[in-house]
C-alpha positions, -999 to +999 in steps of 0.1 A: -448-611+047-408-607+047-388-628+069-353-622+084-343-657+086-314-648+104-336-629+132-357-654+139-353-688+162-372-716+138-379-739+169-382-720+192-413-703+176-427-736+159-423-757+195-438-722+209-467-729+187-468-768+194-468-758+235-498-731+232-518-755+213-512-787+240-521-757+266-556-750+242-562-786+240-556-790+282-578-762+291-609-772+267-603-807+287-606-791+317-633-773+312-658-803+314-639-818+349-639-784+368-661-792+393-687-765+389-691-783+355-699-819+372-724-804+399-743-787+368-746-816+348-755-837+381-784-809+390-797-813+357-800-847+355-775-855+333-778-824+309-747-804+301-762-766+304-750-754+268-719-724+266-725-721+231-762-714+236-754-686+261-730-677+237-753-673+205-785-662+228-806-633+210-824-622+242-827-631+281-854-658+271-826-679+248-801-672+284-826-685+306-833-715+284-791-724+279-789-720+318-818-748+320-850-747+343-854-724+370-845-742+406-815-761+415-808-771+377-805-732+369-787-720+401-756-752+394-756-740+356-749-700+366-721-713+386-708-738+360-707-714+335-694-686+357-661-708+365-661-720+327-658-679+317-632-674+347-613-698+331-619-693+297-613-653+303-577-656+321-564-688+304-584-703+274-581-671+252-546-659+260-531-697+251-558-701+224-550-665+209-515-673+211-515-709+196-533-694+165-514-662+160-480-688+160-494-717+139-511-696+110-472-678+114-456-711+110-480-726+080-483-698+062-448-692+059-443-730+051-467-719+022-451-692+016-484-667+015-479-631+021-498-607+042-496-623+073-507-594+090-543-594+081-547-632+091-534-618+123-554-586+129-583-609+123-570-637+156-567-602+172-603-591+165-618-625+174-596-624+206-610-591+219-645-596+207-639-630+229-632-606+262-660-588+257-685-617+254-670-634+279-672-605+306-711-600+292-721-636+299-706-628+338-723-594+341-757-611+331-753-641+351-741-617+383-780-603+379-805-620+357-831-597+366-814-571+346-796-586+318-811-568+288-787-539+286-762-569+284-777-580+254-766-558+221-728-563+230-732-601+241-747-604+204-720-585+185-690-596+201-704-630+194-709-633+164-674-610+158-653-636+175-670-665+155-668-651+125-631-640+134-627-677+141-640-696+109-618-671+091-585-679+107-596-716+093-603-706+060-566-695+064-551-724+074-572-743+045-553-722+022-524-728+036-527-764+037-538-763+003-508-741-008-478-761+013-456-782-006-457-805-006-498-801+000-510-803+041-541-824+025-555-832+061-552-793+073-563-782+040-598-804+041-599-805+082-607-764+082-633-766+054-663-782+076-663-749+099-669-727+067-700-747+059-715-753+098-705-722+112-727-700+090-754-725+102-743-720+135-746-687+139-779-684+116-796-713+136-776-721+172-803-738+186-797-763+160-760-765+148-748-741+177-731-767+190-716-790+163-704-756+149-681-749+175-672-786+172-662-783+138-638-751+148-622-778+174-613-805+144-596-768+127-575-762+159-564-801+160-554-802+124-535-774+127-517-787+159-513-819+140-494-799+115-472-770+134-460-806+154-453-821+121-426-793+113-417-790+153-407-829+149-384-824+118-347-820+116-351-791+096-383-770+107-383-757+066-399-731+080-367-706+087-343-726+070-309-707+069-309-711+030-344-699+031-349-669+007-362-637+024-382-627+001-403-641-025-434-650-010-466-662-030-499-644-027 
């Protein structure tokens, strides 16, 4: 990608990535603090209903298992997951989408990598898949007895999303490795997602939660990396002396 340094406000862009990352982190914490979530945990005897198992369900039986035992636990889980999914749809997806698009632009540019537009298209595809996934989850919990028609879209959308997010982690890892000086923490922190997310998609009940945890680790490393760029006196990303072209592939 060719960057015109005169056309970009470097600190605004880098700090926007940081702010989007902090908002994403805050919403991630908020998911567990929602009154509906805490009520579901109490109703289920201290067990937290797994939104990841819901997302990666292959059939209605998997959905029911993710929602917990029939009765008070399942009813509270439905209310809790609906609250999480609404927050996800209207706040979390826009926040983490902005964070990934901005932060990946910053780190790939620092590493002088080309083809950022491919990274951006991958992230946008993951975001659209996440919107479909979340909307299908809300439709399923609204009418569990007629949930079966929604399953094919949920299955495809959730896996498209997680594959896209894993590829985004790969891009971040490669950018960290190619950067000079090399950003080893970023490069290494993103690698577990490449190993465990395929297992999460294949065996979600065993590896779903740990697989998504690796994405969280990758995002924290990415946030730390762009924060480091923002705190430098000269960001080094769009320095006035930086060449307008000549990026490595």
